[in-house]
C-alpha positions in Angstrom: 70.1 90.8 100.0 73.8 91.1 98.9 75.1 94.4 97.7 77.9 95.2 95.6 78.6 97.7 93.0 80.9 99.4 90.9 80.7 102.5 93.3 80.7 100.3 96.4 84.1 97.9 96.6 83.0 95.6 99.1 80.3 93.2 99.5 77.8 93.1 102.1 74.8 90.5 102.6 72.2 92.3 105.3 71.1 90.2 108.1 68.3 91.0 109.9 68.4 91.5 113.9 71.6 93.9 113.4 72.2 97.3 112.9 72.8 98.3 109.3 75.1 100.6 110.9 77.1 97.8 112.6 77.2 95.6 109.2 78.6 98.0 106.9 81.4 98.9 109.4 82.4 95.5 109.3 81.9 95.0 105.5 84.4 98.0 105.7 87.0 96.9 108.0 86.8 93.3 106.5 87.7 94.8 103.1 90.5 96.8 104.2 91.9 93.4 106.2 91.7 91.4 103.7 93.4 93.5 101.0 90.2 94.4 99.3 90.8 98.2 99.9 94.0 99.6 100.4 95.7 102.3 101.7 94.9 105.3 99.4 92.0 103.4 97.9 88.8 105.9 97.4 85.9 105.4 99.9 82.9 105.8 98.3 80.9 109.3 99.6 77.9 109.6 102.0 75.8 109.9 99.2 77.3 107.2 97.5 76.9 104.7 100.3 73.3 105.7 101.1 72.3 105.4 97.3 74.0 101.9 96.4 73.3 100.3 99.7 70.1 101.8 100.1 70.7 103.0 103.4 69.6 106.2 105.3 72.1 109.4 104.4 72.5 109.5 108.6 73.5 105.8 108.5 75.8 106.3 105.8 77.0 109.7 107.8 77.6 107.6 111.0 79.4 105.2 109.3 81.9 107.1 107.7 82.9 109.2 110.2 83.3 106.2 112.7 85.5 104.9 110.2 87.3 107.8 110.0 87.7 108.5 114.5 89.0 105.0 114.1 91.5 106.1 111.7 90.8 103.4 109.3 90.1 106.4 106.5 91.1 110.0 106.0 89.5 112.6 104.6 91.6 114.5 102.0 91.0 118.1 100.5 90.0 118.4 96.8 90.4 114.2 97.0 87.9 112.9 99.1 88.1 109.8 101.7 90.5 107.5 101.4 91.4 104.3 103.0 94.1 105.5 105.6 97.9 103.6 105.9 97.2 102.0 109.3 100.2 102.9 111.7 102.9 100.6 112.9 101.9 98.9 116.2 103.6 95.9 118.2 101.8 92.4 118.1 100.6 92.5 121.8 98.7 96.0 121.1 97.2 95.2 118.1 95.9 91.6 119.4 94.8 93.5 122.5 92.3 95.4 120.7 90.5 92.0 120.0 90.2 91.2 123.6 86.5 91.9 124.0 85.3 89.7 120.9 87.7 87.2 121.4 85.9 86.7 125.1 82.6 86.6 123.6 84.3 83.8 121.2 85.2 81.8 124.1 82.0 82.6 125.9 79.5 81.8 123.1 81.8 78.3 122.2 81.6 77.1 125.7 78.0 77.8 125.9 77.6 75.8 122.7 80.0 72.8 123.6 82.1 73.6 120.8 85.9 72.3 122.0 88.8 74.3 121.7 90.5 72.4 118.6 87.0 73.0 116.3 87.4 76.8 117.2 90.9 77.1 116.6 90.2 75.0 113.4 87.3 77.4 112.0 89.3 80.5 112.8 92.0 79.0 110.5 89.4 78.4 108.2 88.1 81.9 108.2 92.1 83.3 108.4 92.4 81.3 104.8 89.4 82.6 103.4 90.7 86.0 104.0 94.1 85.5 102.4 95.8 84.0 105.6 99.7 82.6 105.0 100.7 79.1 104.7 102.7 79.3 107.6 99.8 80.2 110.2 98.1 77.4 108.8 100.9 74.6 109.1 102.0 76.6 112.8 98.3 75.8 113.9 98.7 72.3 112.7 101.9 71.8 114.7 100.0 73.1 118.0 97.6 70.2 117.7 97.6 67.5 119.8 99.2 64.5 119.1 96.0 62.5 119.6 94.2 64.8 117.0 91.9 66.0 119.7 90.3 62.6 120.7 89.0 62.1 123.8 90.8 59.4 126.2 88.5 55.8 127.2 
């Protein structure tokens, strides 16, 4: 099922086998990263999330509380919950936040026998889908092996 309404400013397709909490948190973070939700934009209330996404109100409350605790949302008296302005951090600090996810990706790619060039190509394509810049794509192409990653005979 795909959910998106005027009240919930992001798209989500629920998948079996993954908790609703994780899926909505991920969809929310994706909307913030891609610029679909910007600092100061209103975020749906617990009641709205529950009603529009047809999820338990307790799950909706956990989602909002988690995003507030992560510093992605802030509550403003008289206004409601809004997307927070993210604090400045170094590139190294931001990259370290992905350490676990990067390790999981590498382990899974190796388990499936996927070559590094294919993984990087897929990451680049996803980056572009989320509004990545052309300079990043050019840099990825510049880092590609001269032989196109083909195996020597």
